[in-house]
PDB file with one MODEL, atoms N, CA, C and O in Angstrom:
MODEL        1
ATOM      1  N   MET A   1     117.713 122.897  98.271  1.00  0.00           N
ATOM      2  CA  MET A   1     117.293 121.788  97.444  1.00  0.00           C
ATOM      3  C   MET A   1     118.140 120.565  97.797  1.00  0.00           C
ATOM      4  O   MET A   1     119.360 120.668  97.924  1.00  0.00           O
ATOM      5  N   ALA A   2     117.509 119.435  97.953  1.00  0.00           N
ATOM      6  CA  ALA A   2     118.216 118.210  98.325  1.00  0.00           C
ATOM      7  C   ALA A   2     119.130 117.766  97.190  1.00  0.00           C
ATOM      8  O   ALA A   2     118.798 117.909  96.014  1.00  0.00           O
ATOM      9  N   GLU A   3     120.276 117.232  97.560  1.00  0.00           N
ATOM     10  CA  GLU A   3     121.179 116.662  96.567  1.00  0.00           C
ATOM     11  C   GLU A   3     120.580 115.355  96.066  1.00  0.00           C
ATOM     12  O   GLU A   3     120.199 114.498  96.863  1.00  0.00           O
ATOM     13  N   TYR A   4     120.496 115.203  94.772  1.00  0.00           N
ATOM     14  CA  TYR A   4     119.886 113.987  94.240  1.00  0.00           C
ATOM     15  C   TYR A   4     120.867 113.114  93.471  1.00  0.00           C
ATOM     16  O   TYR A   4     120.554 111.964  93.161  1.00  0.00           O
ATOM     17  N   GLN A   5     122.037 113.632  93.162  1.00  0.00           N
ATOM     18  CA  GLN A   5     122.957 112.908  92.294  1.00  0.00           C
ATOM     19  C   GLN A   5     123.348 111.536  92.841  1.00  0.00           C
ATOM     20  O   GLN A   5     123.569 110.607  92.065  1.00  0.00           O
ATOM     21  N   SER A   6     123.436 111.396  94.147  1.00  0.00           N
ATOM     22  CA  SER A   6     123.827 110.102  94.718  1.00  0.00           C
ATOM     23  C   SER A   6     122.628 109.178  94.932  1.00  0.00           C
ATOM     24  O   SER A   6     122.800 108.023  95.320  1.00  0.00           O
ATOM     25  N   ILE A   7     121.418 109.677  94.683  1.00  0.00           N
ATOM     26  CA  ILE A   7     120.204 108.893  94.930  1.00  0.00           C
ATOM     27  C   ILE A   7     119.514 108.497  93.630  1.00  0.00           C
ATOM     28  O   ILE A   7     119.060 107.361  93.489  1.00  0.00           O
ATOM     29  N   ILE A   8     119.434 109.410  92.696  1.00  0.00           N
ATOM     30  CA  ILE A   8     118.734 109.147  91.436  1.00  0.00           C
ATOM     31  C   ILE A   8     119.688 108.445  90.468  1.00  0.00           C
ATOM     32  O   ILE A   8     120.799 108.915  90.222  1.00  0.00           O
ATOM     33  N   ALA A   9     119.238 107.320  89.930  1.00  0.00           N
ATOM     34  CA  ALA A   9     120.054 106.546  88.995  1.00  0.00           C
ATOM     35  C   ALA A   9     119.297 106.366  87.683  1.00  0.00           C
ATOM     36  O   ALA A   9     118.079 106.189  87.668  1.00  0.00           O
ATOM     37  N   ILE A  10     120.041 106.414  86.592  1.00  0.00           N
ATOM     38  CA  ILE A  10     119.466 106.145  85.276  1.00  0.00           C
ATOM     39  C   ILE A  10     120.256 104.993  84.670  1.00  0.00           C
ATOM     40  O   ILE A  10     121.459 105.094  84.429  1.00  0.00           O
ATOM     41  N   ASN A  11     119.545 103.899  84.432  1.00  0.00           N
ATOM     42  CA  ASN A  11     120.159 102.690  83.893  1.00  0.00           C
ATOM     43  C   ASN A  11     119.213 102.143  82.824  1.00  0.00           C
ATOM     44  O   ASN A  11     118.056 101.843  83.121  1.00  0.00           O
ATOM     45  N   PRO A  12     119.688 102.012  81.595  1.00  0.00           N
ATOM     46  CA  PRO A  12     118.812 101.524  80.529  1.00  0.00           C
ATOM     47  C   PRO A  12     118.203 100.147  80.817  1.00  0.00           C
ATOM     48  O   PRO A  12     117.185  99.788  80.227  1.00  0.00           O
ATOM     49  N   GLN A  13     118.811  99.386  81.709  1.00  0.00           N
ATOM     50  CA  GLN A  13     118.320  98.049  82.051  1.00  0.00           C
ATOM     51  C   GLN A  13     117.202  98.068  83.097  1.00  0.00           C
ATOM     52  O   GLN A  13     116.555  97.048  83.337  1.00  0.00           O
ATOM     53  N   ILE A  14     116.978  99.224  83.712  1.00  0.00           N
ATOM     54  CA  ILE A  14     115.963  99.334  84.768  1.00  0.00           C
ATOM     55  C   ILE A  14     114.917 100.354  84.341  1.00  0.00           C
ATOM     56  O   ILE A  14     115.237 101.514  84.080  1.00  0.00           O
ATOM     57  N   ARG A  15     113.665  99.912  84.273  1.00  0.00           N
ATOM     58  CA  ARG A  15     112.527 100.778  83.928  1.00  0.00           C
ATOM     59  C   ARG A  15     112.757 101.545  82.632  1.00  0.00           C
ATOM     60  O   ARG A  15     112.379 102.710  82.512  1.00  0.00           O
ATOM     61  N   SER A  16     113.371 100.888  81.678  1.00  0.00           N
ATOM     62  CA  SER A  16     113.622 101.468  80.343  1.00  0.00           C
ATOM     63  C   SER A  16     114.393 102.779  80.403  1.00  0.00           C
ATOM     64  O   SER A  16     114.187 103.663  79.570  1.00  0.00           O
ATOM     65  N   GLY A  17     115.272 102.906  81.379  1.00  0.00           N
ATOM     66  CA  GLY A  17     116.108 104.092  81.482  1.00  0.00           C
ATOM     67  C   GLY A  17     115.472 105.276  82.176  1.00  0.00           C
ATOM     68  O   GLY A  17     116.045 106.365  82.184  1.00  0.00           O
ATOM     69  N   LYS A  18     114.293 105.088  82.762  1.00  0.00           N
ATOM     70  CA  LYS A  18     113.680 106.177  83.531  1.00  0.00           C
ATOM     71  C   LYS A  18     114.499 106.403  84.799  1.00  0.00           C
ATOM     72  O   LYS A  18     115.110 105.466  85.314  1.00  0.00           O
ATOM     73  N   PRO A  19     114.519 107.625  85.303  1.00  0.00           N
ATOM     74  CA  PRO A  19     115.253 107.875  86.548  1.00  0.00           C
ATOM     75  C   PRO A  19     114.591 107.135  87.712  1.00  0.00           C
ATOM     76  O   PRO A  19     113.385 107.249  87.935  1.00  0.00           O
ATOM     77  N   THR A  20     115.398 106.381  88.441  1.00  0.00           N
ATOM     78  CA  THR A  20     114.886 105.592  89.559  1.00  0.00           C
ATOM     79  C   THR A  20     115.608 105.964  90.848  1.00  0.00           C
ATOM     80  O   THR A  20     116.631 106.649  90.841  1.00  0.00           O
ATOM     81  N   ILE A  21     115.049 105.496  91.938  1.00  0.00           N
ATOM     82  CA  ILE A  21     115.636 105.742  93.248  1.00  0.00           C
ATOM     83  C   ILE A  21     116.645 104.639  93.545  1.00  0.00           C
ATOM     84  O   ILE A  21     116.285 103.468  93.665  1.00  0.00           O
ATOM     85  N   ARG A  22     117.900 105.025  93.661  1.00  0.00           N
ATOM     86  CA  ARG A  22     118.994 104.112  94.012  1.00  0.00           C
ATOM     87  C   ARG A  22     118.978 102.812  93.207  1.00  0.00           C
ATOM     88  O   ARG A  22     119.324 101.751  93.727  1.00  0.00           O
ATOM     89  N   GLY A  23     118.579 102.897  91.946  1.00  0.00           N
ATOM     90  CA  GLY A  23     118.593 101.726  91.082  1.00  0.00           C
ATOM     91  C   GLY A  23     117.481 100.726  91.355  1.00  0.00           C
ATOM     92  O   GLY A  23     117.462  99.639  90.777  1.00  0.00           O
ATOM     93  N   MET A  24     116.552 101.090  92.238  1.00  0.00           N
ATOM     94  CA  MET A  24     115.403 100.221  92.486  1.00  0.00           C
ATOM     95  C   MET A  24     114.429 100.369  91.320  1.00  0.00           C
ATOM     96  O   MET A  24     114.665 101.158  90.405  1.00  0.00           O
ATOM     97  N   ARG A  25     113.370  99.632  91.355  1.00  0.00           N
ATOM     98  CA  ARG A  25     112.373  99.712  90.294  1.00  0.00           C
ATOM     99  C   ARG A  25     111.332 100.796  90.569  1.00  0.00           C
ATOM    100  O   ARG A  25     110.304 100.851  89.895  1.00  0.00           O
ATOM    101  N   ILE A  26     111.586 101.640  91.535  1.00  0.00           N
ATOM    102  CA  ILE A  26     110.684 102.755  91.848  1.00  0.00           C
ATOM    103  C   ILE A  26     111.232 103.990  91.142  1.00  0.00           C
ATOM    104  O   ILE A  26     112.336 104.450  91.434  1.00  0.00           O
ATOM    105  N   SER A  27     110.446 104.517  90.210  1.00  0.00           N
ATOM    106  CA  SER A  27     110.931 105.662  89.439  1.00  0.00           C
ATOM    107  C   SER A  27     110.566 106.979  90.118  1.00  0.00           C
ATOM    108  O   SER A  27     109.691 107.050  90.981  1.00  0.00           O
ATOM    109  N   VAL A  28     111.271 108.004  89.689  1.00  0.00           N
ATOM    110  CA  VAL A  28     110.962 109.365  90.135  1.00  0.00           C
ATOM    111  C   VAL A  28     109.498 109.668  89.832  1.00  0.00           C
ATOM    112  O   VAL A  28     108.808 110.293  90.637  1.00  0.00           O
ATOM    113  N   TYR A  29     109.032 109.227  88.675  1.00  0.00           N
ATOM    114  CA  TYR A  29     107.665 109.519  88.258  1.00  0.00           C
ATOM    115  C   TYR A  29     106.640 108.741  89.077  1.00  0.00           C
ATOM    116  O   TYR A  29     105.518 109.209  89.271  1.00  0.00           O
ATOM    117  N   ASP A  30     107.015 107.558  89.558  1.00  0.00           N
ATOM    118  CA  ASP A  30     106.137 106.827  90.480  1.00  0.00           C
ATOM    119  C   ASP A  30     105.918 107.648  91.749  1.00  0.00           C
ATOM    120  O   ASP A  30     104.798 107.757  92.248  1.00  0.00           O
ATOM    121  N   ILE A  31     106.997 108.220  92.258  1.00  0.00           N
ATOM    122  CA  ILE A  31     106.897 109.026  93.482  1.00  0.00           C
ATOM    123  C   ILE A  31     106.054 110.267  93.228  1.00  0.00           C
ATOM    124  O   ILE A  31     105.205 110.620  94.047  1.00  0.00           O
ATOM    125  N   LEU A  32     106.283 110.930  92.101  1.00  0.00           N
ATOM    126  CA  LEU A  32     105.469 112.109  91.776  1.00  0.00           C
ATOM    127  C   LEU A  32     103.996 111.747  91.681  1.00  0.00           C
ATOM    128  O   LEU A  32     103.138 112.484  92.166  1.00  0.00           O
ATOM    129  N   ASP A  33     103.704 110.620  91.061  1.00  0.00           N
ATOM    130  CA  ASP A  33     102.321 110.169  90.932  1.00  0.00           C
ATOM    131  C   ASP A  33     101.694 109.943  92.309  1.00  0.00           C
ATOM    132  O   ASP A  33     100.541 110.308  92.537  1.00  0.00           O
ATOM    133  N   MET A  34     102.446 109.349  93.211  1.00  0.00           N
ATOM    134  CA  MET A  34     101.925 109.131  94.568  1.00  0.00           C
ATOM    135  C   MET A  34     101.628 110.457  95.259  1.00  0.00           C
ATOM    136  O   MET A  34     100.599 110.603  95.918  1.00  0.00           O
ATOM    137  N   LEU A  35     102.528 111.417  95.108  1.00  0.00           N
ATOM    138  CA  LEU A  35     102.323 112.724  95.737  1.00  0.00           C
ATOM    139  C   LEU A  35     101.126 113.448  95.126  1.00  0.00           C
ATOM    140  O   LEU A  35     100.338 114.061  95.846  1.00  0.00           O
ATOM    141  N   VAL A  36     100.989 113.380  93.808  1.00  0.00           N
ATOM    142  CA  VAL A  36      99.849 114.002  93.131  1.00  0.00           C
ATOM    143  C   VAL A  36      98.540 113.387  93.610  1.00  0.00           C
ATOM    144  O   VAL A  36      97.513 114.064  93.677  1.00  0.00           O
ATOM    145  N   ASN A  37      98.585 112.103  93.941  1.00  0.00           N
ATOM    146  CA  ASN A  37      97.397 111.413  94.444  1.00  0.00           C
ATOM    147  C   ASN A  37      97.237 111.552  95.957  1.00  0.00           C
ATOM    148  O   ASN A  37      96.578 110.744  96.611  1.00  0.00           O
ATOM    149  N   LYS A  38      97.859 112.600  96.489  1.00  0.00           N
ATOM    150  CA  LYS A  38      97.683 113.032  97.879  1.00  0.00           C
ATOM    151  C   LYS A  38      98.231 112.068  98.923  1.00  0.00           C
ATOM    152  O   LYS A  38      97.777 112.061 100.067  1.00  0.00           O
ATOM    153  N   MET A  39      99.205 111.256  98.530  1.00  0.00           N
ATOM    154  CA  MET A  39      99.882 110.434  99.522  1.00  0.00           C
ATOM    155  C   MET A  39     100.912 111.307 100.232  1.00  0.00           C
ATOM    156  O   MET A  39     101.619 112.087  99.593  1.00  0.00           O
ATOM    157  N   SER A  40     100.992 111.176 101.529  1.00  0.00           N
ATOM    158  CA  SER A  40     102.002 111.909 102.290  1.00  0.00           C
ATOM    159  C   SER A  40     103.331 111.157 102.214  1.00  0.00           C
ATOM    160  O   SER A  40     103.381 110.008 101.776  1.00  0.00           O
ATOM    161  N   PHE A  41     104.401 111.818 102.643  1.00  0.00           N
ATOM    162  CA  PHE A  41     105.690 111.136 102.709  1.00  0.00           C
ATOM    163  C   PHE A  41     105.560 109.886 103.571  1.00  0.00           C
ATOM    164  O   PHE A  41     106.078 108.826 103.220  1.00  0.00           O
ATOM    165  N   ALA A  42     104.868 110.015 104.699  1.00  0.00           N
ATOM    166  CA  ALA A  42     104.697 108.880 105.621  1.00  0.00           C
ATOM    167  C   ALA A  42     103.943 107.736 104.946  1.00  0.00           C
ATOM    168  O   ALA A  42     104.288 106.569 105.132  1.00  0.00           O
ATOM    169  N   ASP A  43     102.911 108.068 104.160  1.00  0.00           N
ATOM    170  CA  ASP A  43     102.147 107.038 103.442  1.00  0.00           C
ATOM    171  C   ASP A  43     103.040 106.294 102.446  1.00  0.00           C
ATOM    172  O   ASP A  43     102.996 105.067 102.348  1.00  0.00           O
ATOM    173  N   ILE A  44     103.840 107.052 101.717  1.00  0.00           N
ATOM    174  CA  ILE A  44     104.723 106.450 100.714  1.00  0.00           C
ATOM    175  C   ILE A  44     105.730 105.525 101.389  1.00  0.00           C
ATOM    176  O   ILE A  44     105.954 104.402 100.938  1.00  0.00           O
ATOM    177  N   ILE A  45     106.327 106.001 102.461  1.00  0.00           N
ATOM    178  CA  ILE A  45     107.326 105.196 103.170  1.00  0.00           C
ATOM    179  C   ILE A  45     106.684 103.968 103.815  1.00  0.00           C
ATOM    180  O   ILE A  45     107.312 102.914 103.905  1.00  0.00           O
ATOM    181  N   GLU A  46     105.452 104.100 104.259  1.00  0.00           N
ATOM    182  CA  GLU A  46     104.751 102.944 104.821  1.00  0.00           C
ATOM    183  C   GLU A  46     104.519 101.879 103.741  1.00  0.00           C
ATOM    184  O   GLU A  46     104.692 100.686 103.990  1.00  0.00           O
ATOM    185  N   ASP A  47     104.127 102.323 102.539  1.00  0.00           N
ATOM    186  CA  ASP A  47     103.888 101.386 101.437  1.00  0.00           C
ATOM    187  C   ASP A  47     105.189 100.844 100.839  1.00  0.00           C
ATOM    188  O   ASP A  47     105.231  99.718 100.344  1.00  0.00           O
ATOM    189  N   PHE A  48     106.238 101.647 100.889  1.00  0.00           N
ATOM    190  CA  PHE A  48     107.537 101.276 100.324  1.00  0.00           C
ATOM    191  C   PHE A  48     108.617 101.524 101.375  1.00  0.00           C
ATOM    192  O   PHE A  48     109.332 102.523 101.293  1.00  0.00           O
ATOM    193  N   PRO A  49     108.749 100.641 102.352  1.00  0.00           N
ATOM    194  CA  PRO A  49     109.669 100.876 103.471  1.00  0.00           C
ATOM    195  C   PRO A  49     111.136 100.984 103.065  1.00  0.00           C
ATOM    196  O   PRO A  49     111.965 101.433 103.856  1.00  0.00           O
ATOM    197  N   GLU A  50     111.463 100.577 101.845  1.00  0.00           N
ATOM    198  CA  GLU A  50     112.838 100.725 101.379  1.00  0.00           C
ATOM    199  C   GLU A  50     113.161 102.180 101.014  1.00  0.00           C
ATOM    200  O   GLU A  50     114.329 102.531 100.843  1.00  0.00           O
ATOM    201  N   LEU A  51     112.137 103.018 100.897  1.00  0.00           N
ATOM    202  CA  LEU A  51     112.335 104.442 100.607  1.00  0.00           C
ATOM    203  C   LEU A  51     112.521 105.231 101.892  1.00  0.00           C
ATOM    204  O   LEU A  51     112.063 104.837 102.964  1.00  0.00           O
ATOM    205  N   THR A  52     113.204 106.352 101.750  1.00  0.00           N
ATOM    206  CA  THR A  52     113.380 107.277 102.868  1.00  0.00           C
ATOM    207  C   THR A  52     112.823 108.642 102.466  1.00  0.00           C
ATOM    208  O   THR A  52     112.538 108.892 101.295  1.00  0.00           O
ATOM    209  N   GLU A  53     112.676 109.507 103.446  1.00  0.00           N
ATOM    210  CA  GLU A  53     112.250 110.877 103.147  1.00  0.00           C
ATOM    211  C   GLU A  53     113.264 111.538 102.214  1.00  0.00           C
ATOM    212  O   GLU A  53     112.889 112.297 101.321  1.00  0.00           O
ATOM    213  N   GLU A  54     114.530 111.251 102.422  1.00  0.00           N
ATOM    214  CA  GLU A  54     115.578 111.807 101.564  1.00  0.00           C
ATOM    215  C   GLU A  54     115.390 111.364 100.107  1.00  0.00           C
ATOM    216  O   GLU A  54     115.636 112.145  99.188  1.00  0.00           O
ATOM    217  N   ASP A  55     114.959 110.122  99.893  1.00  0.00           N
ATOM    218  CA  ASP A  55     114.691 109.630  98.537  1.00  0.00           C
ATOM    219  C   ASP A  55     113.573 110.437  97.877  1.00  0.00           C
ATOM    220  O   ASP A  55     113.671 110.810  96.708  1.00  0.00           O
ATOM    221  N   ILE A  56     112.522 110.698  98.630  1.00  0.00           N
ATOM    222  CA  ILE A  56     111.379 111.448  98.091  1.00  0.00           C
ATOM    223  C   ILE A  56     111.802 112.875  97.763  1.00  0.00           C
ATOM    224  O   ILE A  56     111.447 113.401  96.708  1.00  0.00           O
ATOM    225  N   LEU A  57     112.552 113.498  98.655  1.00  0.00           N
ATOM    226  CA  LEU A  57     113.043 114.854  98.402  1.00  0.00           C
ATOM    227  C   LEU A  57     113.985 114.875  97.199  1.00  0.00           C
ATOM    228  O   LEU A  57     113.978 115.831  96.424  1.00  0.00           O
ATOM    229  N   ALA A  58     114.786 113.837  97.040  1.00  0.00           N
ATOM    230  CA  ALA A  58     115.684 113.754  95.887  1.00  0.00           C
ATOM    231  C   ALA A  58     114.889 113.673  94.589  1.00  0.00           C
ATOM    232  O   ALA A  58     115.268 114.287  93.591  1.00  0.00           O
ATOM    233  N   ALA A  59     113.797 112.925  94.596  1.00  0.00           N
ATOM    234  CA  ALA A  59     112.949 112.835  93.404  1.00  0.00           C
ATOM    235  C   ALA A  59     112.390 114.211  93.045  1.00  0.00           C
ATOM    236  O   ALA A  59     112.383 114.597  91.876  1.00  0.00           O
ATOM    237  N   LEU A  60     111.928 114.939  94.043  1.00  0.00           N
ATOM    238  CA  LEU A  60     111.401 116.286  93.797  1.00  0.00           C
ATOM    239  C   LEU A  60     112.499 117.221  93.301  1.00  0.00           C
ATOM    240  O   LEU A  60     112.269 118.017  92.390  1.00  0.00           O
ATOM    241  N   SER A  61     113.677 117.132  93.884  1.00  0.00           N
ATOM    242  CA  SER A  61     114.795 117.970  93.457  1.00  0.00           C
ATOM    243  C   SER A  61     115.204 117.661  92.025  1.00  0.00           C
ATOM    244  O   SER A  61     115.513 118.566  91.249  1.00  0.00           O
ATOM    245  N   TYR A  62     115.205 116.387  91.682  1.00  0.00           N
ATOM    246  CA  TYR A  62     115.555 115.970  90.322  1.00  0.00           C
ATOM    247  C   TYR A  62     114.601 116.608  89.314  1.00  0.00           C
ATOM    248  O   TYR A  62     115.037 117.182  88.315  1.00  0.00           O
ATOM    249  N   VAL A  63     113.315 116.506  89.577  1.00  0.00           N
ATOM    250  CA  VAL A  63     112.318 117.054  88.654  1.00  0.00           C
ATOM    251  C   VAL A  63     112.426 118.579  88.591  1.00  0.00           C
ATOM    252  O   VAL A  63     112.345 119.158  87.508  1.00  0.00           O
ATOM    253  N   ALA A  64     112.607 119.223  89.725  1.00  0.00           N
ATOM    254  CA  ALA A  64     112.738 120.683  89.745  1.00  0.00           C
ATOM    255  C   ALA A  64     113.963 121.119  88.949  1.00  0.00           C
ATOM    256  O   ALA A  64     113.906 122.101  88.209  1.00  0.00           O
ATOM    257  N   ASP A  65     115.063 120.399  89.097  1.00  0.00           N
ATOM    258  CA  ASP A  65     116.285 120.730  88.379  1.00  0.00           C
ATOM    259  C   ASP A  65     116.097 120.541  86.878  1.00  0.00           C
ATOM    260  O   ASP A  65     116.530 121.382  86.090  1.00  0.00           O
ATOM    261  N   LYS A  66     115.460 119.457  86.479  1.00  0.00           N
ATOM    262  CA  LYS A  66     115.231 119.219  85.052  1.00  0.00           C
ATOM    263  C   LYS A  66     114.296 120.280  84.471  1.00  0.00           C
ATOM    264  O   LYS A  66     114.518 120.755  83.358  1.00  0.00           O
ATOM    265  N   GLU A  67     113.260 120.651  85.209  1.00  0.00           N
ATOM    266  CA  GLU A  67     112.331 121.697  84.754  1.00  0.00           C
ATOM    267  C   GLU A  67     113.066 123.028  84.616  1.00  0.00           C
ATOM    268  O   GLU A  67     112.854 123.763  83.652  1.00  0.00           O
ATOM    269  N   HIS A  68     113.918 123.329  85.569  1.00  0.00           N
ATOM    270  CA  HIS A  68     114.680 124.580  85.535  1.00  0.00           C
ATOM    271  C   HIS A  68     115.579 124.611  84.297  1.00  0.00           C
ATOM    272  O   HIS A  68     115.671 125.639  83.627  1.00  0.00           O
ATOM    273  N   LYS A  69     116.227 123.516  83.998  1.00  0.00           N
ATOM    274  CA  LYS A  69     117.109 123.463  82.830  1.00  0.00           C
ATOM    275  C   LYS A  69     116.325 123.615  81.538  1.00  0.00           C
ATOM    276  O   LYS A  69     116.807 124.254  80.604  1.00  0.00           O
ATOM    277  N   VAL A  70     115.134 123.046  81.460  1.00  0.00           N
ATOM    278  CA  VAL A  70     114.292 123.180  80.268  1.00  0.00           C
ATOM    279  C   VAL A  70     113.852 124.629  80.109  1.00  0.00           C
ATOM    280  O   VAL A  70     113.852 125.153  78.995  1.00  0.00           O
ATOM    281  N   SER A  71     113.480 125.279  81.200  1.00  0.00           N
ATOM    282  CA  SER A  71     113.026 126.669  81.146  1.00  0.00           C
ATOM    283  C   SER A  71     114.133 127.593  80.670  1.00  0.00           C
ATOM    284  O   SER A  71     113.878 128.527  79.910  1.00  0.00           O
ATOM    285  N   ILE A  72     115.348 127.344  81.106  1.00  0.00           N
ATOM    286  CA  ILE A  72     116.473 128.182  80.708  1.00  0.00           C
ATOM    287  C   ILE A  72     116.757 128.024  79.219  1.00  0.00           C
ATOM    288  O   ILE A  72     117.095 128.997  78.544  1.00  0.00           O
ATOM    289  N   CYS A  73     116.624 126.816  78.710  1.00  0.00           N
ATOM    290  CA  CYS A  73     116.921 126.547  77.300  1.00  0.00           C
ATOM    291  C   CYS A  73     115.833 127.052  76.365  1.00  0.00           C
ATOM    292  O   CYS A  73     116.103 127.326  75.195  1.00  0.00           O
ATOM    293  N   ALA A  74     114.618 127.178  76.859  1.00  0.00           N
ATOM    294  CA  ALA A  74     113.489 127.529  76.001  1.00  0.00           C
ATOM    295  C   ALA A  74     113.513 128.962  75.553  1.00  0.00           C
ATOM    296  O   ALA A  74     112.621 129.396  74.825  1.00  0.00           O
TER     297      ALA A  74
ENDMDL
END
């Protein structure tokens, strides 16, 4: 699983505190939405050249980690 701690940022001043990529206005959920809508990593990076494959993997790792923690607590 990709390390996401150095990539995913949560700042109440950006996107109402949603987890974002490196403090940009692109949220983890924006990336998930793009993937759900069948965009490839290459498509996402083409549309958002400031993103890297590592950023996309970090978003997926973040969500997987949060889901895992919720499952353990439930």
